[in-house]
C-alpha positions in Angstrom: -0.1 0.2 0.1 1.1 3.4 -0.8 2.1 5.3 2.5 3.3 8.9 1.0 2.0 9.9 -2.1 4.3 12.0 -3.6 3.0 15.3 -5.1 5.6 15.8 -8.3 6.2 18.8 -10.5 4.5 19.4 -14.2 6.2 16.8 -16.4 5.9 17.0 -19.6 3.9 14.0 -19.8 1.1 15.3 -17.6 -2.6 16.8 -17.9 -2.8 20.5 -17.1 -5.8 22.2 -15.3 -7.5 22.9 -17.8 -7.1 19.4 -19.7 -8.6 17.8 -16.3 -11.5 19.8 -16.2 -12.3 18.8 -19.7 -11.7 15.3 -19.0 -14.4 16.0 -15.9 -17.0 17.8 -18.5 -16.7 14.5 -20.8 -17.7 11.9 -18.4 -20.4 14.3 -17.5 -19.4 15.3 -13.5 -21.3 17.9 -12.0 -20.4 21.6 -12.3 -20.1 21.4 -8.5 -17.7 18.6 -8.8 -15.7 20.5 -11.6 -15.7 23.7 -9.6 -14.0 22.0 -6.8 -11.1 20.7 -9.5 -10.6 23.7 -10.4 -10.0 25.5 -7.2 -8.3 22.7 -5.2 -5.7 22.3 -8.5 -5.3 26.4 -7.8 -4.6 26.0 -4.2 -2.4 22.9 -4.7 -0.6 24.5 -7.6 -0.4 21.0 -9.0 -2.4 18.2 -10.6 -1.2 15.5 -8.1 -2.7 12.5 -8.3 -3.3 12.5 -4.4 -4.9 15.9 -5.0 -7.4 14.5 -7.1 -8.1 11.6 -5.4 -8.7 13.4 -2.3 -11.3 15.7 -4.4 -13.3 12.2 -5.0 -12.7 11.3 -0.8 -14.3 14.8 0.4 -17.0 14.6 -2.3 -17.9 10.9 -0.9 -17.4 11.7 2.7 -20.4 14.5 2.1 -22.7 12.2 0.5 -22.5 9.7 3.0 -23.0 11.9 5.8 -25.8 13.6 3.9 -24.0 17.2 4.0 -22.6 20.1 2.4 -19.7 22.1 2.0 -21.6 25.0 4.3 -22.1 22.7 6.9 -20.0 22.6 10.1 -17.9 19.5 9.8 -14.5 18.3 11.3 -11.7 16.0 9.9 -9.0 14.0 10.6 -6.4 13.4 7.5 -4.4 10.3 7.7 -1.8 11.5 6.0 0.1 14.7 5.0 0.6 14.5 1.4 -2.1 16.2 -1.0 -5.4 14.9 0.9 -5.5 18.0 3.4 -5.9 20.1 0.7 -9.4 19.6 -0.6 -10.5 19.5 3.1 -9.4 22.8 3.3 -10.9 24.3 0.3 -14.0 22.4 0.1 -15.0 21.9 3.7 -12.9 24.8 5.2 -11.5 22.7 7.7 -8.0 24.2 8.6 -5.7 23.9 11.5 -6.3 27.2 12.3 -9.8 26.7 12.7 -9.4 23.7 14.7 -11.3 21.6 12.2 -8.5 19.8 10.5 -6.4 17.2 12.2 -3.1 15.7 10.4 -2.1 12.4 11.9 0.5 10.4 9.7 -0.9 6.8 9.5 0.8 6.1 6.3 -2.5 5.3 5.3 -4.3 7.1 2.2 -7.4 7.7 4.3 -9.5 10.6 5.6 -12.6 11.1 8.5 -14.8 13.5 8.4 -17.9 14.0 11.2 -20.4 16.4 12.2 -19.7 18.6 15.7 -20.8 17.0 18.9 -21.3 18.2 22.7 -20.6 14.7 23.7 -17.2 12.9 23.9 -17.5 11.0 20.8 -18.7 12.5 17.2 -20.6 10.0 15.0 -18.4 9.9 11.3 -17.5 8.4 8.3 -13.8 7.4 7.2 -13.1 6.8 3.6 -10.1 5.2 2.3 -8.7 4.1 -1.3 -9.6 0.4 -1.7 -6.5 -1.4 -3.0 -8.6 -3.9 -4.0 -11.1 -2.0 -6.3 -7.7 -1.1 -8.2 -7.0 -4.3 -10.2 -8.8 -3.1 -13.5 -6.7 0.4 -13.7 -3.2 -1.5 -13.9 -1.6 1.9 -13.8 -3.5 3.1 -11.0 -3.0 0.4 -9.1 0.8 0.3 -9.3 1.2 4.0 -8.6 -0.9 3.5 -5.1 1.1 0.2 -4.5 4.6 2.3 -5.4 6.1 -0.5 -7.5 8.3 0.0 -10.2 5.3 -0.8 -12.7 4.6 2.5 -12.7 6.8 4.9 -15.0 6.7 8.4 -13.9 7.8 9.4 -17.5 4.9 8.0 -19.4 1.9 6.8 -17.8 1.1 10.3 -15.6 -1.6 11.3 -18.4 -2.9 7.4 -17.9 -2.8 8.0 -14.3 -5.2 10.9 -14.1 -7.1 9.1 -16.6 -8.0 6.1 -14.6 -8.4 8.4 -11.6 -11.2 10.3 -13.4 -12.7 7.1 -14.6 -12.7 5.2 -11.3 -14.5 8.6 -9.2 -15.5 7.2 -6.1 -15.6 3.7 -7.1 -12.2 2.9 -6.0 -13.2 3.9 -2.4 -14.4 2.4 0.3 -16.0 3.4 3.6 -16.9 2.3 7.1 -19.1 4.2 10.2 -16.2 5.3 13.1 -16.4 7.2 16.2 -14.3 10.2 16.7 -12.8 11.1 20.5 -13.9 15.1 20.8 -11.1 17.2 22.8 -13.2 20.1 24.2 -11.5 23.4 24.4 -10.1 23.5 28.0 -8.7 26.1 30.0 -5.0 27.0 30.4 -2.6 29.1 32.2 0.5 30.7 30.8 3.7 29.4 31.5 7.1 31.0 30.5 10.0 29.3 29.1 13.3 28.9 30.8 15.1 29.0 27.5 13.8 31.6 25.3 11.5 33.6 27.7 8.6 33.2 25.4 5.2 32.8 27.2 3.3 29.3 26.1 0.5 27.1 27.8 1.9 26.1 31.3 0.9 22.6 30.0 3.2 22.3 27.2 6.4 22.9 29.0 8.7 20.1 29.4 11.4 20.4 32.2 10.8 23.9 32.1 11.4 24.3 28.2 8.4 24.8 25.7 8.2 22.4 22.9 10.3 24.9 20.8 13.2 25.0 22.6 12.7 21.2 23.3 11.4 18.2 21.4 9.8 20.2 18.5 13.2 22.5 18.3 13.3 23.3 14.4 16.0 26.1 14.0 18.8 27.5 15.3 19.7 31.2 15.8 21.9 32.7 13.3 
């Protein structure tokens, strides 16, 4: 199974956004779905296969929940590659509004649920089902990340496979998602950088930025 969908730069053997929108129109896709592809590709700044699949995943999740983009929805994306973007563009679930969590499980899947005042929320988990890819060998090879997929010559066929499959490549299950309710917190001060942080995040007096999540050095 493909654990990390790679968003590659545009190559010669690749469909442009306009060509993808044309393929969707020829297939008879509705105007809403075509608009989602248009906006998501612009937001992502590329036509990566994982992005296109992610759009179908969000579309499928909405239909399963009988929801629409304007509804208040929450999501968990199990990969940081490509799939979080349709959740942001279509559902307006973002890390900033606390309605999108990205947890890198290595699986190409996402969960969408409505809000809940309880400890759990009922939702749907949508995933790419590798068992449903046998009749599209290029898509199957790409998803399995095998040498059978040639990035130089098969990217157009890959897009065609994705559009032809649509939601037919997906499976789903009902799930319960643990709800983390907003909690009161006190301000603490990091003993190294002196910056204020929530007290509960301090690690032996250090903020995560000076401790376990340090990612830069001063120059």
